[in-house]
N, C-alpha and C positions, 0 to 999 in steps of 0.2 A: 427510549429506545431498547429492547431486550439488550445488546451488544453491551449497554454499560451497565443497566441496572443488575446483570449478574454478578460484577464486580466492580463496582464503583470506584477505583482507583484513578490518580491523576493520570496513569498511563493511559489508560483505556481513556478519558476523556481526552486527551491528546489523541488517540487514534482515533477518534470517532472522529473529528477534525476533518483528520487526513483523509481517513477511507471513506466517509459514510458524505462529505458536504459537497454539492453541486460546482462544478467546474466551467465556466463559461473562459477563465485564461489562468496562467500559471503561476501568477502573482502569489496566489495562498502558499504554496509550496518555496518559493524564495522566502516570504516574510519568517516562515516557519524553521528554513534554515538558519537565516538570520539571526532569531529568537533564541536557537541553540548556542549559535556563536557569541551573543553577547551575554549571552546565563552564564556561559564558562568564564567571562573576564569579569564578573561582576565586578562594582566598581559603584552604582547607584540604583534607585528602583527606577529612575527617571532619566530616561533616555530620549534626547533629542530625534526630531527624524533628521539631520542633517548628520548624524554620528553613525543613524542605521542604517541610510540609503547608503553609504558604500558599501556592507556585506552583502545589502540585498538586491543592487544593481550588478555586484560580481557573481553573483550568483545566478541571476535574468543572462547574464555574456555568458559565462560559462555555455548555460544548455542552448542559446542561440546560435553556437559555433557550429552545432552538427542538428540543431532541429530549428529551421530558421521560424515555425508555427506554433508560437507560443497563447495564442488565442485565438478565441471561432470569429470574432470580429478583425476589423483592418487593423492594423498597427497604430497607435498613437504616438505620441509626446515621448513618453516616457520608452517604450519599444525601438523607436527610431535610433534615441540617444544612446540606447543598450548598441544598436546596431552600427552607429558614426563609433563609437568609443571602440568598439572591436575591429573596425576599417581604419582606426588612428588619423579620423576625422577631426573628433573632440577630445579634449584632455580630461583626466581622473576628477579634476571639479570643477570643471561644465559638468560633468555627469553626474558628480555627488548633487549642484545645484538644481538640474533638472529633475532628479529623481524625486528631492526634496520636495519640490513645487509639485510635481505631477505623479510622483510613483503607487502615493499611497491615498490617491481618493477616496476610493472604495474596499480595496483589501482592509482597513482598518476595523473596517463596523462590521464584514462581514466576514472575519476568518472567524471568528466562537458562533457562527450560524450554523446547525445543522435539521435538514427538512423545515427552515423557514423560522424556528426557535434556537436561541442561544441556549450553550449548553450550560449546566449549573456551574462547572468552574473554569474562569478564566484565568487566563495566564500574561494579560496586560489589560491594564481599563484605558480609554482616552476621554473618558470622563470622572472627574473627584467628585463621589458622590457627596462625600462631607462637605464639601464649602460648592459644591455643585457649579464645577467651570469646566469647562472642556480643556483637556492639560492639552492637546494640539495645540487652540488657538492663546493662550495663556504661558505656557512654558516650553510651546513649539516642539514638541514631543509626546511620549507615551509615558505612561507607569507600570514596571511591572512587578507582577504580584508575586507575591512568596510561594505561590502554585509553580511560575516557571523558574523558581530557583531553586525547588525539592526535588523535582521533576530531574535537573537538569546537574545537579552542585558540582558533578565528578564525574570525568569521560570515562565511567565504567560500561560493563555490557547492558543497560539499559540505554544507555543514552545514545552509546553506538548503533542497537538494533534502531532504535526512534531514528538515529537521523538516517539509515538504510532503507528504514522502510516510506522514510518521505523522497529519498531520491527515486525507489522504485516505481511509487505510484505516481512523481512525476514524469519520469520515465515513458509507463505507458499511457496516460491521458496526452502527452503529445505526439506519440508514435500513433496512435487512435488518431488524433486531429490530421496527424500528416498521412495517414493512409488511408484514410476516410474506414472507420471500424466496421459499420455495415456491410459492407462489400471488401475490403480485403481480410480483415483479421477473423475470419471466421475457423481458416487453416492454422490456428496457433499451433507449436507443435514443442515438446520438452527436449531437451539435449540432453541423456543420461551421462555424459561424460561432462560437461560445463557446467549443467544445473542452470541452464539458461533456457528462457521460454525464446521460442523467435517464430516470423513466419516468411513468406516468399512474395515482394513484389509481382508488380504487372509482367515482369519481364521474368520473373519464375526464378530470382533473384534470391538468394537466404538472406534473410534482415533481423539481425539479434535485439530483442526487445527487451529484455531487464532480467536481473537474476528473480531464478524461481523464489529461493529463500526471500529476498526482500517483499515481492511481491503476495507474498502468502503468511509472511508470521504477525502481520498485525492484527487477521483477521483470527488468529491463532494467541493471539495475547502471548508471545513468548513461551507457547506450552508446547509440550509435546503431543500431537494431535492424540495417540493411546494413551497413555498414562499420566499427564498433563505436568510431568517433570519440567524443571525450567530447562531453556534451550537459548543458544546463540544463535546470531546471523554472523557472525563476525570470523573473515578466514583465521584460521590456526587456533581459535578458540577452543578449549577442551570441552565447552559443552556444544559445539556448532552441529546442529542438526542434520542430519539425513534427510534426503527428498525422496518420499517413497511413494509407491502407487498402491495405492488402496485395497484395489482389485489386481492382484500381483502382474506384473507386466510380464511374467511368463506365458500369460492368457492371449497376448497379443496376435500369436501365429493362428490361437485356436478362435478368436473370433473373426478374423477373413477368411478359415476355412469352413466357418457354420453359413457367412453370408452372412455377417451383419455387422461390416467394417463401417458402413456408411452412418449406423446409429450409433455403434461404440468404438470411442478412441479411446483407446485405456493411456496413451498420452496425455489426454485433453486436462488443462489445470481442473476439470471438477474431479477429476481421481490421483490429483497429487496433493500431498498433505508431508506436512513436516513432521518428522520423528525425531526421538533420542536414539541415540546409537542402541543403548539398550534392545530399545522396544523394536527397532528392525532388523540388528544384524548380533542381538546378543545372545546368551545360551539359552534364554528363553523366547527369543523373539519369535516375530512373524512369518521372515523369510515367504515361504509360498503357500502360508495358510490365506484363508478366509476371514477377515475380521466379522464379529459377532456382530449379530442383529442391534446391539443398541450403541454400537460403533459405526452402522451405517444409519441410523439416525442421527447419531452427530455428523456424519459426512453433508446428510441433509442439512443442517443446522447449518453449517460451515459455508456450505455453497450458496443457501438463501443470504445469507451475509454478503458475500458478492455478488450478488445480483441485486437484490437492494441497495446497497448503497454507490449508485449508477457508476458502478467499475468499468472500466474500459473494455473489461473482457464479458459484459452483460449480454451481451448480444451472442458472443462464441459460445457462451456457456448456456444461453437459451436454445440454440440453434443444436448444439449436443446432446442437451439434457433435455426438453420440454418448455415450450413456450407459460405456463403456467405451474403453479406449485404441485396441481395434484397429478399432472403428467410427468413431473420431475419425481415425486414421489417412484410411480409407477415405473419410469425407467432405472431408478436404486436399484427398486423391488426385484425385478427383472433381471437384469444386471446381478443381483446376487445371487438369481436362482440360478443363473448361466453358470458363475462362476462356481456358485457350493458342487454342483452335478460332474464337473471335470476338477476341483481340486479335493473334496470334499470335506476334507481337516477345517475343523474353526479356529480362533485365536482370540483373545482378549486378555489383558496385561493385569497386574495388580494398579491400581488407581494410585499413585503417588505426590498426587496435590489435588488442591480445590478445585472443585471443576468451575471453569473456565467459560464454555461454551457448549 
């Protein structure tokens, strides 16, 4: 995967698992958040399924309160137990017991798999290769690796970013299942004030989907889209990223006047990037200039990451920009010419970090 090969760090292997894995249920996200929880309370590299069951189930219980569809299949014993716990029918001890027996049947083996193959760096092991034993059978648990502890050894900016990225991905997936993405999510919009992505249901009621920062940050590897400087998606952080329109938002009324509003949605996800404040609105910032051709190519790369990652907004992106890569390149080049004719000036900042994508 070029996403990892460009910069093969632990955080990007983690992001590959969260962003590029296929999803038929949300168990991988619940497990990911549970692994983060236990890594921050390190006591041993061996954790029993019974100890992992409570944080794992609780993350799912919380999401079930607002999004009852957590799988593309019918609910099994595990999901039913979470629903019964939320309704007060079963106790916490009963929930833990059912989760330990039913909740880990497939997710542990599937967690590290991306595009039919396991990634090179693992964050836990189910098999002890030294002694040829299955940890689940002999120790009733899994063995956490140093990779996990190295990645989440402290609750710093990276840890918070990865946690928010996981939550945003989960929100996108469950909302896609709930609304039937192919039919309903074509009209995803961006709210400039709240920085949220939203859509409308069949009754034209506005529905918030997730934070645009959390949804986009993983694909940019916590770097400014323009200069590659490190950014944050944590509120009130000094490095908090701006959500920027690659082709400036000032073009929106001109797009409509030109009669191409159906083809070009300036507020579409394809045109949103995360930027450091200096690039977006600093003294030498972009403002209402058109990014350079080099940056246009980078936008294409970023959008292809989104589309190839089984992203819940995949159909939206393809509807807005083109069904195949050649069409999408043509769309971006056409948008570039349109923007350049009206805004004249181009812009590119000095690179401040290693190329990340």
